[in-house]
KOLVEX-998736 format. One record per residue (C-alpha): residue number from 1; chain; x, y, z. Coordinates in steps of 0.001 Angstrom, whole numbers, plus 500000, padded with zeros to 6 digits. Layout:
BEGIN
ATOM zami domi     c1     c2     c3
ATOM  NUM    A      X      Y      Z
...
//
This chain:
BEGIN
ATOM zami domi     c1     c2     c3
ATOM    1    A 345417 949088 380341
ATOM    2    A 345507 945539 378502
ATOM    3    A 348415 944634 377176
ATOM    4    A 349001 945038 373478
ATOM    5    A 348399 941431 371587
ATOM    6    A 351622 940842 369931
ATOM    7    A 350068 938176 367599
ATOM    8    A 347617 940625 366198
ATOM    9    A 348571 942375 362833
ATOM   10    A 345788 945096 363474
ATOM   11    A 343743 946044 366394
ATOM   12    A 341660 948728 367386
ATOM   13    A 339848 949387 370291
ATOM   14    A 336541 951132 370488
ATOM   15    A 338161 953188 367294
ATOM   16    A 335549 956065 367266
ATOM   17    A 335731 959005 364297
ATOM   18    A 333471 962190 364532
ATOM   19    A 332639 964774 361396
ATOM   20    A 330966 967282 363536
ATOM   21    A 327489 965811 364895
ATOM   22    A 328121 962740 361858
ATOM   23    A 329918 959531 363522
ATOM   24    A 331530 957846 360678
ATOM   25    A 333046 955052 362904
ATOM   26    A 331232 954195 365994
ATOM   27    A 333293 952378 368704
ATOM   28    A 335017 949928 366287
ATOM   29    A 337172 947159 367668
ATOM   30    A 339438 945135 365020
ATOM   31    A 341359 941790 365642
ATOM   32    A 343116 940605 362828
ATOM   33    A 345446 937922 363330
ATOM   34    A 348782 938262 361392
ATOM   35    A 349048 937099 357791
ATOM   36    A 345099 936970 357920
ATOM   37    A 343430 938803 354728
ATOM   38    A 340389 940466 356058
ATOM   39    A 337763 942335 354470
ATOM   40    A 335892 945004 355658
ATOM   41    A 332561 944886 353561
ATOM   42    A 329613 947429 353826
ATOM   43    A 327384 950010 351787
ATOM   44    A 328689 953398 350935
ATOM   45    A 329228 955370 353475
ATOM   46    A 329377 952829 355925
ATOM   47    A 332932 954082 357169
ATOM   48    A 335081 951849 355567
ATOM   49    A 337697 954524 353724
ATOM   50    A 337551 956493 357097
ATOM   51    A 338717 953459 359152
ATOM   52    A 341273 952806 356183
ATOM   53    A 342643 956474 356584
ATOM   54    A 342667 956238 360114
ATOM   55    A 344955 953307 360634
ATOM   56    A 347466 954464 357645
ATOM   57    A 347857 957890 359626
ATOM   58    A 346096 960125 357725
ATOM   59    A 343194 960959 359552
ATOM   60    A 342800 961653 363630
ATOM   61    A 340278 959571 365736
ATOM   62    A 338292 961414 368041
ATOM   63    A 339138 958600 370452
ATOM   64    A 340290 954888 370500
ATOM   65    A 343508 952635 370542
ATOM   66    A 345419 951318 367445
ATOM   67    A 347912 949068 366930
ATOM   68    A 350122 947329 363806
ATOM   69    A 351815 944774 364863
ATOM   70    A 351718 945847 368552
ATOM   71    A 352953 949180 367730
ATOM   72    A 350670 951996 369123
ATOM   73    A 350100 954512 365889
ATOM   74    A 348825 957505 368758
ATOM   75    A 352689 957261 370446
ATOM   76    A 355035 955774 367367
ATOM   77    A 353425 957160 364130
ATOM   78    A 356824 957382 362683
ATOM   79    A 357707 953200 363590
ATOM   80    A 353908 952700 362369
ATOM   81    A 354318 953669 358986
ATOM   82    A 357208 951584 358307
ATOM   83    A 355211 948518 358748
ATOM   84    A 352489 949875 356510
ATOM   85    A 351865 949650 352840
ATOM   86    A 348505 951766 352168
ATOM   87    A 346572 951841 348591
ATOM   88    A 343590 954443 348682
ATOM   89    A 341052 954458 345982
ATOM   90    A 342056 956333 343276
ATOM   91    A 345477 956970 344485
ATOM   92    A 346972 960352 342620
ATOM   93    A 350400 959628 341152
ATOM   94    A 352714 962153 339374
ATOM   95    A 352460 961915 335959
ATOM   96    A 355494 963381 334763
ATOM   97    A 357494 960515 336690
ATOM   98    A 358818 957159 334578
ATOM   99    A 357068 954142 336627
ATOM  100    A 360565 953030 337768
ATOM  101    A 361423 956457 338831
ATOM  102    A 357869 956719 340993
ATOM  103    A 358567 953435 342794
ATOM  104    A 362154 954483 343257
ATOM  105    A 360942 957837 345101
ATOM  106    A 358968 955716 347554
ATOM  107    A 361707 953140 348282
ATOM  108    A 363884 955951 349035
ATOM  109    A 361473 957568 350980
ATOM  110    A 361062 954308 353301
ATOM  111    A 365134 953915 353482
ATOM  112    A 365523 951215 351395
ATOM  113    A 369321 950762 350043
ATOM  114    A 370031 951533 346798
ATOM  115    A 370938 948239 345354
ATOM  116    A 367935 946446 347231
ATOM  117    A 365579 949075 345931
ATOM  118    A 366578 948194 342466
ATOM  119    A 366055 944632 343181
ATOM  120    A 362625 945360 344868
ATOM  121    A 361677 947515 342181
ATOM  122    A 362345 944746 339579
ATOM  123    A 360457 942317 341674
ATOM  124    A 357318 943781 342062
ATOM  125    A 357308 945284 338734
ATOM  126    A 357105 941287 337750
ATOM  127    A 354772 940771 340321
ATOM  128    A 351776 943557 339023
ATOM  129    A 352796 942160 335332
ATOM  130    A 354159 945711 334587
ATOM  131    A 357700 945327 333409
ATOM  132    A 357357 946258 329951
ATOM  133    A 355925 949258 331363
ATOM  134    A 358743 950271 333570
ATOM  135    A 360089 953204 331468
ATOM  136    A 356282 954391 330840
ATOM  137    A 355366 957701 332294
ATOM  138    A 352895 957528 335197
ATOM  139    A 350653 959958 333552
ATOM  140    A 349958 957711 330539
ATOM  141    A 348838 954694 332458
ATOM  142    A 345382 953375 332121
ATOM  143    A 342819 953185 335493
ATOM  144    A 343865 949534 335922
ATOM  145    A 347874 949768 335370
ATOM  146    A 347698 953047 337463
ATOM  147    A 346202 950326 340568
ATOM  148    A 348886 947937 339646
ATOM  149    A 351358 950641 340001
ATOM  150    A 350432 951986 342736
ATOM  151    A 350274 948160 344473
ATOM  152    A 353362 947631 343475
ATOM  153    A 354505 950908 345467
ATOM  154    A 352753 949508 348587
ATOM  155    A 354278 946152 348426
ATOM  156    A 358090 948081 347829
ATOM  157    A 359326 948096 351197
ATOM  158    A 357618 944907 352155
ATOM  159    A 355328 946132 354453
ATOM  160    A 354109 943896 357568
ATOM  161    A 350793 945208 357321
ATOM  162    A 348860 945868 353997
ATOM  163    A 346105 948141 353445
ATOM  164    A 343728 948025 350550
ATOM  165    A 341074 950373 349766
ATOM  166    A 338906 948965 346595
ATOM  167    A 342282 948182 344975
ATOM  168    A 341032 945940 342049
ATOM  169    A 339119 949492 340784
ATOM  170    A 339472 949808 336754
ATOM  171    A 341349 946069 336287
ATOM  172    A 340001 943668 333928
ATOM  173    A 339475 940006 334811
ATOM  174    A 342834 938887 334227
ATOM  175    A 344438 941674 336529
ATOM  176    A 341694 941004 339311
ATOM  177    A 342892 937111 339529
ATOM  178    A 346752 938255 339377
ATOM  179    A 345913 940471 342333
ATOM  180    A 344257 937796 344425
ATOM  181    A 347357 935883 343624
ATOM  182    A 349421 938354 344751
ATOM  183    A 347484 939114 347847
ATOM  184    A 347351 935314 348687
ATOM  185    A 351567 934805 348207
ATOM  186    A 352039 937915 350265
ATOM  187    A 349800 937099 353172
ATOM  188    A 351512 933292 353071
ATOM  189    A 354862 934927 353661
ATOM  190    A 353495 936546 356784
ATOM  191    A 351721 940298 355815
ATOM  192    A 348164 941214 357126
ATOM  193    A 345767 942597 354782
ATOM  194    A 342944 944995 355133
ATOM  195    A 340857 945091 351712
ATOM  196    A 337862 946473 350990
ATOM  197    A 336038 946039 347334
ATOM  198    A 332432 946601 346010
ATOM  199    A 333446 942957 343925
ATOM  200    A 331728 941110 346918
ATOM  201    A 331784 937658 345431
ATOM  202    A 336016 938040 344627
ATOM  203    A 335950 939347 348967
ATOM  204    A 334361 935918 349648
ATOM  205    A 336680 933864 347730
ATOM  206    A 339566 935765 348627
ATOM  207    A 339395 936968 352584
ATOM  208    A 340103 934498 355436
ATOM  209    A 337746 936873 357702
ATOM  210    A 335608 939564 356895
ATOM  211    A 333640 942389 358865
ATOM  212    A 330517 943930 357886
ATOM  213    A 330247 947456 358916
ATOM  214    A 327158 949603 358302
ATOM  215    A 326587 952985 359819
ATOM  216    A 330323 952913 361437
ATOM  217    A 329446 950027 363783
ATOM  218    A 330912 946275 363310
ATOM  219    A 327760 944637 362587
ATOM  220    A 329471 940890 362394
ATOM  221    A 332983 939194 362226
ATOM  222    A 334147 935906 361212
ATOM  223    A 334423 933595 357883
ATOM  224    A 332775 934956 355148
ATOM  225    A 330236 931783 354846
ATOM  226    A 329601 931789 358661
ATOM  227    A 328901 935563 358670
ATOM  228    A 326688 935090 355601
ATOM  229    A 324914 932061 357313
ATOM  230    A 324268 934661 360241
ATOM  231    A 323605 937953 359046
ATOM  232    A 321362 936162 356234
ATOM  233    A 318924 934326 358295
ATOM  234    A 316718 937518 358318
ATOM  235    A 316901 937683 354498
ATOM  236    A 314257 936001 352167
ATOM  237    A 314817 932966 350701
ATOM  238    A 317434 933163 347625
ATOM  239    A 317020 931133 344775
ATOM  240    A 318858 930721 341457
ATOM  241    A 317638 929442 338089
ATOM  242    A 320043 928637 335135
ATOM  243    A 318222 928816 331763
ATOM  244    A 319434 928037 328494
ATOM  245    A 317850 931039 326631
ATOM  246    A 315609 933936 326924
ATOM  247    A 316782 935573 329789
ATOM  248    A 315287 938871 329248
ATOM  249    A 311991 937258 329174
ATOM  250    A 312619 935203 332466
ATOM  251    A 313315 938195 334252
ATOM  252    A 310381 939980 332931
ATOM  253    A 307881 936831 333918
ATOM  254    A 309872 936904 337488
ATOM  255    A 308876 940494 338071
ATOM  256    A 305765 939667 337913
ATOM  257    A 305498 937263 340468
ATOM  258    A 304341 937212 343933
ATOM  259    A 306573 937398 346466
ATOM  260    A 309649 937875 343874
ATOM  261    A 311753 940692 344566
ATOM  262    A 315696 941417 343306
ATOM  263    A 316050 939691 339918
ATOM  264    A 319550 939786 339204
ATOM  265    A 322377 938459 336584
ATOM  266    A 324775 936442 338480
ATOM  267    A 327289 934470 337675
ATOM  268    A 325715 933016 334374
ATOM  269    A 322016 932417 336163
ATOM  270    A 319291 934650 337840
ATOM  271    A 319229 935016 341269
ATOM  272    A 316074 936675 343307
ATOM  273    A 314829 936347 346684
ATOM  274    A 311374 935005 347469
ATOM  275    A 309400 935377 350250
ATOM  276    A 306986 932739 349799
ATOM  277    A 306009 929548 351452
ATOM  278    A 307418 926367 350695
ATOM  279    A 304263 925523 348662
ATOM  280    A 304558 928787 347026
ATOM  281    A 307792 928201 346136
ATOM  282    A 306759 924597 344229
ATOM  283    A 304136 926830 342287
ATOM  284    A 306221 929316 340989
ATOM  285    A 308633 926396 339711
ATOM  286    A 305302 925199 337855
ATOM  287    A 304372 928517 336623
ATOM  288    A 308433 929110 334927
ATOM  289    A 307849 925433 333455
ATOM  290    A 304410 926040 332053
ATOM  291    A 305458 929140 330852
ATOM  292    A 308291 927129 328468
ATOM  293    A 310863 928818 330008
ATOM  294    A 313608 926022 329176
ATOM  295    A 315327 925726 333047
ATOM  296    A 318559 923625 333191
ATOM  297    A 318612 924235 337110
ATOM  298    A 316395 925686 340086
ATOM  299    A 317508 925565 343718
ATOM  300    A 317491 927405 346945
ATOM  301    A 320875 928357 348210
ATOM  302    A 322304 930256 351382
ATOM  303    A 322463 933606 351403
ATOM  304    A 325714 935369 350474
ATOM  305    A 327787 938037 351712
ATOM  306    A 326267 940291 348559
ATOM  307    A 322682 939369 349585
ATOM  308    A 323655 940858 352763
ATOM  309    A 325250 943944 351905
ATOM  310    A 322154 944206 349303
ATOM  311    A 319737 944051 352598
ATOM  312    A 322292 946360 354344
ATOM  313    A 321904 949225 351725
ATOM  314    A 317945 948593 351372
ATOM  315    A 317424 949170 355102
ATOM  316    A 319697 952157 355752
ATOM  317    A 317921 953857 352344
ATOM  318    A 314222 953264 353813
ATOM  319    A 315238 954619 357184
ATOM  320    A 316642 957849 356129
ATOM  321    A 313601 958008 353888
ATOM  322    A 311709 957765 356804
ATOM  323    A 313498 960341 358694
ATOM  324    A 315057 957502 361251
//
């Protein structure tokens, strides 16, 4: 058997997970170097959560090899768990424990000594901005605060590998920015992070590398911009416009133009796909300006990760509709 790569924080080889006749993860091979922030991205049902559960030793694979920092999950599951911090989507927490008690419980279960545990609890509460909620019962926390509390728990024992499934769910923009700052700092200290999120633009900014998962298969992996460029070559051109006012009218007008589809708001402007020729694109701009639309900018941009995922989702829906 090929030797383990000790420089990898996470490695899977030909990982497969079947549920009866349904294959959730299909021969997945991942290689995530230590200290990297790797985003696993894909439409709903792509196999992300199943992959995370297998790596967290909560789900048995059908076959395949898995390593965390060179530790074989099949042969040494207890050792692998000591290396791991896991934050599932919608993680349950005991409503009758105070925040500090919840963290203390998990710190003790990981064997963190009492005095060290107290210091680590204080440190993690400060990191997630929950110091003032230390004595609050977990059951009274908001959704966003609950997520931050679970993140503090996941960081408490200083894991070598951190697996986060939709960690920003329910967080406001300020909390999401704080989360990104925390994860960058943790990764800089050497922790390997595997993360998924529906907020694709934030993943692109945060992750050093991403993998695109569809129907359990890894379609591509690499730096976010490079992956988007490779997979986006088969999609229509993406155009972004910024207008001074009249956004609703602009959406309606664009929706009636040939070759225009998937008009959406993005970052203070409008983004849409256009399948026409360059000359037809010039004519589209003329139509918009002749209508009196106050356009500040009109530009074609490279496909983003979000564009790729939308295209994959629509392809999957079309195949399911056609019975393929």
